[in-house]
N, C-alpha and C positions, 0 to 999 in steps of 0.2 A: 148292374151298370147299363145305362142307356147309351147307345153309341151316338157319338156326335159327328159333326161334319169332318172333324179332324181324324176321327177313327176311320171313317169311310175313305178319306183321302189316303191314309196310311195303308189300308187294305188294298186300295186301287194301285198304289205304287208297288206293294209287295206282290200283287197278282201279276203285274206287268214284269217285274224282275225280283224274284225272291232273294237274289243275291245282292241286292242294292245295299250299300253301306248305310249305317245310321245317319251319317252326314248327308248323303244323297236324299234319303227319305225325309229328313228334317227340312232340307232346303226346298223340296218339292211340296211339302205339306205346309210350310210356313210356321214351324215350331222350332224351338231350340232342341238340342239332342236329348237333354234329360227328360223333359215332358214327353217327347216322342218315344223314348225308350220305355218310360213308365206305362204309356198307353199300349205299346206292343206287348209288354210283359203282362199287363192286366188282361188284354184280349186273349193271350195264350192261356192264362190261368182260368179264365172263364170258359174256355173251349171254343171261342169264336175263331181263333187261329188254331187249327188242329195239327199243323205240321208244315213242313217245307219240302218240296219235291223237285225232281228234275223232269223236264219234259223231253221225251225222246221221239225222234222222227222215225216212225215204224218202217217207212220206205227204205231208209238207210240201213235197217237191220234185215231187210229182205221181206218184210210183211207189207206187200203191195196192195192187198185187198182188205176191205173191211166188210163184214157181213152182219146184218141185223137179223137175229133169229127170234121168232116168237114161239113160245113153248106153252103147251097146255099139259097139265098133269092129270093122270087118271084118278088121283086121290088127293084130297086137300087136308089131310090130317096134319096136326102140328109136326108129328114125326116125319112125315113125307116131305113137308116144306123145309124142315130143318136139314134133313139128309140131302135133299136136292141142292140146297145152298152150300153145304159142306163139299159136295162133289164138284160143284162149279168152281169153288175156290182152288181146287187142285189142278184145274186146266189153265195153264199159263196164257193161252191165246185168248181167253175170256178177259176182256178189258173193262166191261161194264155189265152188270146184271141187276135188274130191278123187278120186284114183284109189282104187277100192275093190275088195274081194273080193265074190264072189257072182254073181248072174245078169247084172249089168251091170258095165261097166268104170269108169264115172265117175258121181259124184253131183255135180250142179251146181245151185246156187241162183241164181235170176235174179230181178231186180226189174223189173217192167213197170208201165205205166200202167193197162192193162186187157187184155181178151182180144184185142182187135184189135192192140194193140201187141205182144203176145206172138206173134201170127200173123206180124206184120211181121218181128219179130226172127228167128223160125224161117226164114222165106223169105230174108231179106236177109243173115243172118249165120250162124246155127248150121248150117243145112242146106247151106251153101256150103263147109263145112270138109270136105276129102276124108277118106274112111275111116270115116264114120259108117255103122253098119249098122242099128241099131235104137234108138229112143228111147221113153221112157215119161214122160209129164208129169203132175204133180199140183199143183193150185193149193193153196196154204196157206190154210186157212180162218181159223186163229188161231194165233199163236205163244204158247205157254205159258211158255217159258223160253228165254232166249238168253244164253249166256255162253261166252266163248272158252276159258277155262282154270279148272278148279276149283282152289281153294287150300285144301289140307287143313291148316288151322292147328292143329287139335287133335292131329294126328299128327306135327307138327314137333317135333324135339328141340331143346331150348334149352340 
């Protein structure tokens, strides 16, 4: 299925408010509810829509700092990469992790309460993962934009 301008409009509405009612989505998109519902279901079955989630303000949960950690591994075997990823999944403060190109192997974003909490996390969790060679940490001073996926509505074909 090739996505149309209506599909991109639906995705835009859902991205803004995943709890929007079918009637609200339909009104904003300019379709009646049945075709709108069919498009949503089709995008779900195709895997375009992979789920619905809740956005949580980390500050209100006490996680006032965000740290970007770049990690290099000593070894790049499939087993080491797989095991490193499994260990990262067990650390709840890790909110994003990507295998990247460049000087470091991984880009990891971590939410912590403060610098002492980050030091604790390094000691108790991150540095206990076998295979870590080098790390570089940067505290985020301010987030200017945060968005998971761009939706190029104007380039969609209708």
